[in-house]
N, C-alpha and C positions, 0 to 999 in steps of 0.2 A: 319557483319549484313547488309543486303541490305537495302536502303532507295529509294524512289521514289519521283519525283516531282509532282506537281499539274497535269500536262499534262500526265504524265505517269500513274497516278491513274485514271484519266479518260479513257485514252485509255486501261487500263486493264479492267475496267468496260465493255467497248465496246466489246472488243475482247472475254471477258468471255461469255457475252450474245450473241453476233453475230456469233462467229466463233465456240464456244463450246456448245452452247444451254442452258447455265445456265441461269435460269430465274433471273430477278431483284429481284423478290419476294423472291426466295430462298436465295440469297446473303444478302438480308436485313434481313430475318429470322435468318440466321446464325449470322449475326452481333449482332442482338438483342440477341441471346442466349449467345454469348460470353461475350457481355457487362453485361448482367444480372448475369451471372455466377461470373464475377469478382466482381460485386457489392455485391452478396451474401457472397462470400468469405470475404470480407472487413467488413461485419457487423454481423459476427457470434458471436461477444462477446458484442454486444449490444442488451438488451432485448426490444423486440417490436419496431425496429427502423423504423423512418419516412423518406420516400425517395420522394424527389421532382425531377421531370424531366421537363425541358424547351426544347420545340421542335420548330424548324423552320419548314417552309412549304416544304423543299426539302427532299432529301434522308437522310441527317443528321438527320432530324427530324424524319424521318421514322425509323431510327435505335433506336431512343429514344421511339417511340410508341412500336416497337417490344420487346424492353427490358421491358417496363413497363408492357405489356401484361403478360409475363412470371413471373415477380416478383409479380404481383397481383395474379396469379394462384398459386405461392408458398407460399401465405399467408402474404405477406408483405403490409404494409401500404403506399400505393403509391398514389400520386397526380401528374397529368400530366398538364402543362400549355402550351397550343398551342399559339404561338405568333399571330396567324391569325385566322380569322373566318374559320369554317369548309370547306366552299365552295372554299376556296383558296388553299386547300390541294388536290393533285391529285397524279395520278400514284401509284407506290408501297406504298408510305407513306400513302395514302388514305385507301389502304387494311388494313394495321395495325392499322390505327386510327379507322376504323369501328369495327375491331376486340376488340379492347380495350373497345369501347362502348358496344358491345353485351355481354362482360364479366363483365360488371357492374363497370368498372374502372372509377374514378372520373377524369373528363377532363374539363378543363376550356378553351373554345374556344373564345378567344377574343384577340384584340391587345392592351389591357390596362394592364399595370403591376399592381400586387397586391400593395395595399397600406402598408401592414404590411411587416416586416422584416421576410424572411423565417425562419421557425422553424423546420428545417430538420436535421437529422443526417448525410444525404449524399444528395447533389445535382448533378443531371446529366446535363451536358451541351450538348445538341444535337440541336445547333441553326444554326451554318453556315457551318461547314464542309470544305472540301478541295477546294471547289470552290471559296472561298473567296480571294480576292485581294483588294488593295487600302485602303479605309477607311470604317469603320463601319457606316451604315446608322444612321441618327439621332434618328429614332423611334426605333432601336434595341439597342442603348447604354443604355438606363435605364434598359433593360433585363440583360444586362451582368453585369452592376453594382450591380444589385440585386443578381444575381448568386454569384458574388464575395464575398458577405456578408456571404455566407454560411460557416461553419467551415471545411467541407470536400467536395471536388469538384471532380467529374470524367467527363472528357471530352470524347465524342464518336468520334473517329477517330483523331481529332485535336482540340485544344482548340479555340473556336470561337474568330475570330479576329487575328489569326496568319496566315501569308501566307505560304502555304505548300511547296512552292519552295524557297523563298528567306529567310524565317525566320523572315522578318519584322513583326512588331506586332503593332496594333492599340493601342493607350493609354488605351483604354477601354477593351482590349482583356481579356478573361477569364484567370485567374491564377490558373491552375488546379494543384491538388496534384497529380493526376494519369490520364494518357491518355490511353485509350484502341484503339490501332491503328489497323484498319481493313486490313489484309493482310500483309501490310508492313508499317513501320514507314515512316513517310514524311521527305524528306530532310531538310525543314525548321524547323522541330522540334529538329535538331541537330546543328543549327546555331543560335547564339545569335542575338536578344533576345528571338526568338521563343523557344529556348532550355529551358530557365529559365521559361516561361510560361506553359511548358508541364509537368512539375513534373516528375514522375516516367513513363516510357513509356512501355507499354505492347503490343507488336505486337501479334495478335491472327489470326489463320487460320480460314477463312470464306468460303473455297471452291473455291477459285481462281485456275484456271489451272496453271501449272508451266510453265509460258511463260514469265517471268520477263525479260529474256535475249532478248526476241523478241520485247520489247517496244523500240520505238523510243526515241533518245536523249541519253546523257551521262549515263553510268551505275555507280550509286553512292553506295557506302557502308560506314559504320562507322568501324573505326579501332578498333578491339576488343581485349581484353587480350588474347584471344584464338589464335588469328591470331599472335600477336607478339610472343607468346611462340613457334608457329610453325616455325617462322623464326629464332629467336634468340636462338642459342644452347650454351651450355657451351664451353669454350675454350679447344681445343685439348691439351692432356697432353704432346705432342711433339712439340708444337708451339715455335717459338722463334720471335725475334723483326723484323727480315726481312720478316718472313711470315706474321706478323701481319700488315704489309703495311706501307707506306711512304706517307706524305702529305707535300707539298709545300705550304707555305702561303705567299700571297703577301697582306700585311695589315698594317694598322697604318700609322700615320704621326704625325707631330708636334702637340702637343695637344690631340692626340687620340692614344697614344701607348697602352692605356688600351685595345682597341679593339683587337690588335694584341695578347696581352696576354690572353685575354678571350677565343678568338677562338682557339688558339693553345692549351691552357690547356684543353679546352673541348675535342679536338680530342684525346688528350693523356689519359683523364680520361676514354674515351670510348674504349680504348683498342688498338689504333693504336701503331705501334711498334717504329716508328721514325718520327720526323717532322723537317723541316727547315723552319725557318721564316726570310724572307728577311726584312731587316731593312735599312731605310735611315741611311747613315754612321754616321751622327752627333747624331743620336739617339740610336745607336747601344748598347752603354753601358747600356741604360735603358732596352732594350730588354733582354740583357744578364742577368742582374740582376733579371728580374722578370721571365724569361722563363728558369729556371734552368735545367728542364728535357729534353728541346728541344734544337736543334741546331739553330744558327742565321747566316746570312750572310749579311755583310755590303755592302750596294749598295751606290757608290758615289752620294753625293747630294749637294756638294759645300755649305754645312752649311744650306740649305733650310728647311730641314726636311720633304721633300716630294719626292716621286718617279717620275722620267721623263723618257723621251726616252733614256737618257744616261745609264739607268739601264737594257735596254732590253736584251743585251748579257749576262749580269751577271745572270738575272733570268732564261733566256733560257738554260744556262749552267747547270741549276739545274733541268730542266724539265725532262731529260732523267732519272735522279735518282729516281724520285718520281712515285707513282702510280695515285696520284690525286693532282690537283691544286686547291687551294681555293683563290678566289680574292675578294677583296672589303671591308672588315670591316675596318673602320677608315681611308680609303685612302684620304679623304678630297675632297674639290671641284675645285682644281686647274686644269685648262685645260690641262696643261702639263701631269698630272697624267692620265687624261681621254685619251690623245693621246697614252699614253703608254699601257693602258688597251686594247684600240681597237687594237693595233699592236700584243699584246699577244694573245688575243682571236681568232684572225684570223690565228695564227701561231700554237698554241699548239694543239697537238694531243692526249692529255691525258684527262681523264674525268675531268671535272671541276664543282666546285660549285661557282656561281657568286651571290654576295649579296651586299647590301648597296651601297656605292659609286662605286663600280665596275659596277653597273647597269646604272650609268650616261651616258655612251656613247650611250646607247640604248634608252634614252628618246626621245620620239616622233620620234623614228628611229628604231622601232622594227625589220624592215627587216634585220638589222644587225645581228640578231641571226642566220640567214641563213648561215653566213660565218663561223660559228663554225663547226669543222671538227670532233668533238668526242661527246660522251654522255655528257650532262650537266644538271644541276639543278639550277634553280633561286629562290631565296627566298624573294621576295618583300613584304612589308607591304602595306597598303591601299594607303598610300601617294605615294610610289613608283609605284604602279600600275596605279595610276592616271597620273604620269608622262610618264610612258611607253606608255599608250594607249591614252592619251590626253583626259581623261574623268574626270569630276569633282568628288572629293572623295564622295560628298553627293550621287551621283548617284550609285557609287560602293557600298557604304554601303547599299543602298536600294535594290541592286540586284547583290550581289557578284557572284552567279552562272552565271548570264548572262553576266557578265564582263569576267569571266573565259572562257565562250564560245567563246568570242571575241578574247581574247589573245590566246587561244590554236589553233584557225584557223591560226595563223601566227608563233607560236612557236613550233620548232622542238624538243624542250627539255621537261624536267619536271618541272612543276610549283609548288612550295610550296607557297600558299597564306597565309600570317600571319595575322589572323583574330581571332575572338572569336567563335570557336577554329579555328585552322589553318586547311587548306584544301590542299590536293595534287591532281594534275590533270595530266593526260597523254592521250595517244591516245585513245579517246572515253571512258575513265573511270575516276572515281574520287573517293577520300577517304576523309572523315571527321574524324578528331582527336576526341578521347574521353577522353582526359586528359587535364590538364591545368587549370589556374584560372587567375582572374584579376592581381594577383601579378606580372605576366610577363610583365606588361605594364610598364617598366622601362628600363633605357639606358643599353645597353650591353647584354641583353638576346638574341637578334637577332644574335649578334656575337657568342654567345655560341651555338645557333642552327646551325650556318653554320659549326662550328668546329665538331659538333656531326655528321651531315650528311656526311662531308668530311672523317671522321674517318671510318664510316661504309663503305662508297665506297672504301676506301683503303683496307679494310679488306676483300674485295671481294663480298660484297653484291651488287646486281644491283641496279641501280639508283632509281628504284621504290620502292624496298625494303628498301633501305637506307633512302629515304625520309619519308616513313611511320614509320620506326623505329625512325628516327630523331626526328619528332614532338611528337611521343607518349612518348619517354624516356625524352625529354625535358620538356613536360607537367607533367609527373609523377614525375620527380624530384622537380618540383616547388610544386606539390601537397604534397609530403612528407616533403618539408620544412615548408609549411604553416601549415600543420597539428600541428607542434610543435611550431610554431611561430605566424605569422600573414601574411596576403597577402600584407597589406600596407608597412610592414616593410622589405619585401624582396629586396635584390638586386641582380644583375647578378651573383656575385661571390658566392652567396650562393648555386646557382645551381651546381657549380663545386664541392662542399662538398657533395651533395646529390646523384650525379651520381652513384658513387660506391655503395651507399646504395641501389639505384634502381636496379642495376645489380644483386645485391645479390638474388633477388627474382627469377632471371632466370638462376641461376648457380647450381641448384640442380637437 
């Protein structure tokens, strides 16, 4: 499912009207019709329902007026509250405001919020629209608070107070039960916290020309169940372990052997045929005890429990054997390990997944990615993105899509940004995951994701497909576990037990 940013939504309007001759009045009328039809469908079981509509002065308010006119003509009890005086409304919104008045619809034109709690069966939020960014104005806050006291809320296009691009939300944003999004859903409605404010999203066709691929900026989509089913096919009946691919892991260190275990087992659970996990020699017995289905190779460590340049030849001797190399989970912060990682990534010519401590050599040195000779995926969380780009985490959280644009201008590989939800970005395109929950905010889940993505790459999926599959299956496994248990109670190893159950849905 395609989604668009605020700028793309504005550009779509301009192109539809300027290049294709579709009038703003027609688009607004179509938006009002789709909104009214959705409202009518949701009120069929209520006898003589009461509908309230709060309209701002712009096009979003115009959509509310257009819907109100139709609902009134269909016999519904409708009241419209315009947040401003009538002389402050202009353009196409004024056309529909006038039509509502001529049809005898009750409209309250003023900027004073009603003193009583709304007594409506359904409230329509048509206040701010996709043009909103930053903070809600002080005189608008009481209106949004008033809307939020209603028992059923439908937002027109986007909940008021949610940023259409970044997903940031003002503390007073409308908390919609449903959002009827005009033409295309907005990117910010798929990213938290905007996703939670948007409720169920219903994208409706209001007559835009098919020009979405002509819009400037990154082409975003939401990863759907349908897309995953098209990519992920049942195993071939004649397959065997060598066909299923081989992954080499450089992971773990003293105190963090669990990371090596998690990432390796995740790869095996996702169907890869063979794995070798490199282990600091003094810790190899732990690796072998935990990773019984995979192979290990001890790397001399003089009892230090870490990887160093001394291990370069041992690791490189295994690279020819594998299809994919995964580097990073649990490697630790020792500079000697970072030097080894830098040497490896400059030399290896097999596809790679680089995560966690494997990203440390790239901190504030993002140009180092240009030295990689193969396809690769990186999987940073917000803190690691901050270190890579030297941007404060608070700024990244306020504008993750903007940060993605900055890093992708310098990154020749695939980015998986671990967020709520995770996002994938590649050349001029991006995808937002549709699975997962807050239970993933626990140690080790990122290591599991690295193993999942590496496994799919080794099985022959392209890096983009592997990244999409990886975050989707990772999130779906978390969803399955929390359906039976709880979000707060989940730990990373619980994902391993759910991966097989998740795949069962795609093997018929």
